[in-house]
C-alpha positions in Angstrom: 107.9 56.4 90.2 108.4 60.1 90.3 104.7 60.7 91.2 105.1 58.8 94.4 107.6 61.1 95.9 105.7 63.6 98.0 107.4 63.5 101.4 108.7 66.9 102.4 111.1 66.6 105.4 111.9 69.6 107.5 115.5 70.5 107.6 115.3 73.2 110.2 118.0 73.0 112.8 118.3 74.7 116.2 119.0 78.3 115.5 122.2 79.6 117.1 122.3 83.2 118.0 124.1 84.9 115.1 127.3 86.8 115.7 127.0 88.6 112.4 124.4 90.2 110.3 122.3 90.0 107.2 123.5 91.9 104.2 121.7 95.2 103.8 119.7 95.3 100.6 120.8 98.2 98.4 118.9 99.5 95.5 120.5 97.7 92.5 119.1 100.1 90.0 120.2 103.3 91.6 123.9 104.3 91.9 125.2 106.0 95.0 125.5 109.7 94.7 129.1 109.6 96.0 131.1 106.7 94.7 134.2 107.6 96.6 132.7 106.9 100.0 131.8 103.3 101.0 128.4 102.6 102.5 129.8 102.5 106.0 126.5 103.7 107.5 124.8 100.6 105.9 127.6 98.2 106.9 126.1 97.7 110.4 123.2 96.0 108.9 125.6 93.4 107.6 125.9 92.1 111.1 122.3 91.9 112.2 120.6 88.5 112.8 119.1 86.9 109.6 115.3 86.9 109.2 113.4 83.6 109.6 113.2 81.5 106.5 110.1 82.0 104.5 107.5 79.2 104.4 108.0 76.6 101.7 107.1 77.5 98.2 103.4 77.0 97.4 102.7 73.8 95.5 100.3 73.5 92.6 97.2 71.6 93.6 95.8 69.7 90.7 92.0 69.7 91.0 89.1 68.6 88.9 88.1 71.1 86.3 84.5 72.0 87.1 84.4 75.4 85.6 80.9 75.8 84.0 81.0 76.3 80.3 84.6 74.9 79.8 84.8 73.4 76.3 85.7 69.8 75.6 88.6 71.0 73.5 90.5 72.2 76.6 90.1 68.9 78.5 92.0 65.7 78.1 91.0 62.1 78.8 93.8 61.6 81.3 92.0 60.8 84.6 93.2 62.6 87.6 94.4 60.3 90.4 93.6 63.0 93.0 90.0 63.4 92.0 87.5 61.1 93.7 84.9 62.0 91.0 87.0 61.0 88.0 88.1 64.5 87.0 90.6 65.1 84.3 93.7 67.2 83.8 93.4 70.2 81.4 95.3 70.1 78.2 97.1 73.3 79.1 98.4 71.7 82.3 99.6 68.6 80.4 101.3 70.6 77.7 103.1 72.7 80.3 104.3 69.7 82.1 105.4 68.1 78.8 107.4 71.1 78.0 109.1 70.9 81.3 109.8 67.2 80.9 111.6 68.0 77.6 113.9 70.5 79.4 114.6 68.1 82.2 115.5 65.3 79.9 118.0 67.4 78.1 119.7 68.6 81.3 119.7 65.3 83.1 121.7 63.7 80.3 124.3 66.4 80.6 124.5 66.7 84.3 127.8 65.7 86.0 128.4 62.8 83.5 132.0 62.7 84.4 131.3 62.0 88.1 131.4 58.3 89.0 128.1 58.3 90.7 125.9 59.2 87.7 125.3 55.9 86.1 122.2 55.4 83.9 120.4 54.1 87.0 121.3 57.1 89.1 120.6 59.6 86.3 117.1 58.1 86.3 116.8 58.9 90.0 117.9 62.4 89.3 115.2 62.7 86.6 112.5 61.3 89.0 113.4 63.8 91.6 113.4 66.7 89.2 110.1 65.6 87.5 108.4 65.3 90.9 109.5 68.8 91.9 108.2 70.3 88.7 104.9 68.5 88.9 104.3 69.8 92.4 105.7 73.2 91.6 104.4 73.6 88.1 103.9 77.4 88.7 107.7 77.6 89.0 108.6 74.9 86.5 112.0 73.7 85.5 114.9 76.1 84.9 118.4 75.4 83.8 120.7 74.9 86.8 118.2 73.0 89.0 119.7 69.7 88.1 123.1 71.0 89.3 121.5 71.7 92.8 119.8 68.3 93.0 122.8 66.2 91.9 125.1 66.7 95.0 122.2 66.0 97.3 121.4 62.7 95.5 125.1 61.7 95.7 125.0 62.1 99.5 121.6 60.6 100.2 121.3 58.1 97.3 117.5 58.2 98.0 114.9 59.8 95.8 112.5 60.8 98.6 115.1 62.3 100.9 116.8 64.1 98.1 113.5 65.5 96.9 112.6 66.8 100.4 116.0 68.4 100.9 115.9 70.0 97.4 112.4 71.5 98.2 113.9 73.0 101.4 117.0 74.3 99.5 114.8 76.0 96.9 113.2 78.1 99.6 116.5 80.0 99.7 117.8 79.4 96.2 114.6 79.8 94.2 114.7 83.6 94.0 118.1 83.4 92.3 116.6 82.0 89.1 115.1 84.2 86.4 112.1 86.2 87.6 113.1 85.7 91.2 114.6 89.1 91.6 117.4 88.1 94.0 120.3 88.3 91.6 120.3 92.1 91.3 120.3 92.3 95.1 123.3 90.0 95.2 125.2 92.2 92.7 124.4 95.3 94.7 125.5 93.8 97.9 128.7 92.5 96.3 129.4 96.0 95.1 128.9 97.4 98.6 131.2 94.8 100.2 134.0 95.5 97.7 133.6 99.2 98.2 133.8 98.8 102.0 136.6 96.2 102.2 138.7 96.9 99.1 138.5 100.4 97.8 141.3 99.9 95.3 139.5 97.0 93.7 136.3 99.0 93.6 137.9 101.9 91.9 139.4 99.6 89.2 136.0 98.0 88.6 134.4 101.5 88.5 136.8 102.7 85.9 136.8 99.6 83.6 133.2 98.7 83.1 129.6 98.5 84.3 130.4 98.1 88.0 126.7 98.1 88.9 126.3 94.5 87.8 128.8 91.9 88.8 127.9 89.4 86.1 131.0 87.3 86.7 129.3 86.3 90.0 126.1 85.1 88.4 126.9 81.4 88.2 128.4 81.6 91.7 125.2 82.8 93.3 122.9 80.6 91.1 124.6 77.3 92.0 126.3 78.1 95.3 129.7 77.7 93.6 129.0 74.2 92.4 130.7 74.6 89.0 133.6 76.6 90.4 134.9 73.8 92.7 136.1 70.2 92.5 133.1 68.0 93.1 134.4 66.7 96.4 134.8 70.3 97.7 131.2 71.2 96.9 129.9 69.3 99.9 132.2 71.1 102.3 131.4 74.5 100.9 127.6 73.9 100.9 127.6 72.7 104.5 129.6 75.8 105.5 127.1 78.1 103.8 124.2 76.3 105.5 125.9 76.4 108.9 127.1 80.0 108.5 123.5 81.2 108.6 123.4 80.4 112.3 126.9 81.5 113.4 128.2 84.1 111.1 126.0 85.5 108.3 122.8 84.6 106.6 124.5 85.6 103.3 127.9 83.9 103.7 127.8 83.3 99.9 128.7 87.0 99.5 131.8 86.6 101.6 132.8 83.5 99.6 132.4 85.4 96.4 134.5 88.3 97.7 137.1 85.7 98.9 137.3 84.4 95.3 137.9 87.8 94.0 140.5 88.7 96.7 142.4 85.4 96.1 143.3 86.7 92.7 143.4 90.4 93.6 147.0 91.0 92.4 146.3 89.4 89.1 143.2 91.4 88.5 144.8 94.7 89.5 148.1 94.2 87.7 146.3 93.4 84.5 143.7 96.1 85.0 141.0 93.7 84.1 137.6 94.9 83.1 134.4 92.8 83.6 134.8 90.8 80.4 138.4 89.9 81.4 137.3 88.9 84.9 134.5 86.7 83.5 136.9 85.0 81.1 139.5 84.6 83.9 137.1 82.9 86.4 135.7 80.6 83.7 139.2 79.4 83.0 139.9 78.9 86.7 136.8 76.7 87.3 137.6 73.7 89.5 141.1 75.0 90.2 140.4 76.9 93.4 141.6 75.8 96.8 138.3 75.5 98.7 139.9 75.5 102.2 141.8 78.7 101.4 138.7 80.4 100.0 136.6 79.5 103.1 139.3 80.7 105.5 139.5 84.0 103.6 135.7 84.3 103.6 135.7 83.9 107.4 138.4 86.6 107.7 136.4 89.0 105.6 133.4 88.5 108.0 135.7 89.4 110.9 137.1 92.4 109.1 133.6 93.7 108.6 132.7 93.1 112.3 135.8 95.0 113.3 135.0 97.9 111.0 131.5 98.1 112.5 132.8 97.9 116.1 135.4 100.6 115.6 133.4 103.1 113.5 
């Protein structure tokens, strides 16, 4: 039963002293006064040790409704299992949870159906994990894309409790990428800064051919850690590299992987003078056709390029 999954395992590993830095946060809504000069003065912040992870997201504690004067119309007859005094859940809470269940059911049925693991039985496990997360984080609720993040974890662990615990930990980093989280604009701004610093020709093309302040073609990359861009078997390697990179290279290695994807097709983008619409269409067509090993190797080289730039400035 989904309601029985409450274990939250700590996934914190021994922190290795970082050799690179956290991406500096630029203001995503304000353009630089001089677009011809890269943010070299900010680049040093790209190689400072990452901050400690935030505490886990607050969970919603379902308590007995004892507010004086609360009308009977706002209360249900569903007895709360967490109340020793026979309290009940509010209708508002039940309606909110029901709406989230509807969203979950729709996405679970569509999630990774072509992958061998997701039989009807394992799709039910996926649903259980997702329902449990939403119940304990009802203030966050379910948003499209969450099933995509749970699915690879379930494939590896094949256990609802462990998968749930790991997903909770993953959402400490990924949660802000979803709508209302605010992280996506920061990713776009940092991506713009990286391209301006490491590939001025590409930056000028993007500057000329569209709204270069928002890198919408990267949206799905950041939201799902490239899960839909790669072959399924490559997702595990890329995810582990992102997690490990926090301790040995950069707390925002996803930015360097994103830039590596762009740089892998640099000649095609430049020769065709692609605008942002062209780039979005191009990468949609290239989904699951990328060489993950080449992309990861190039991402590592880009980190080294930035380190060298900082050391020699």
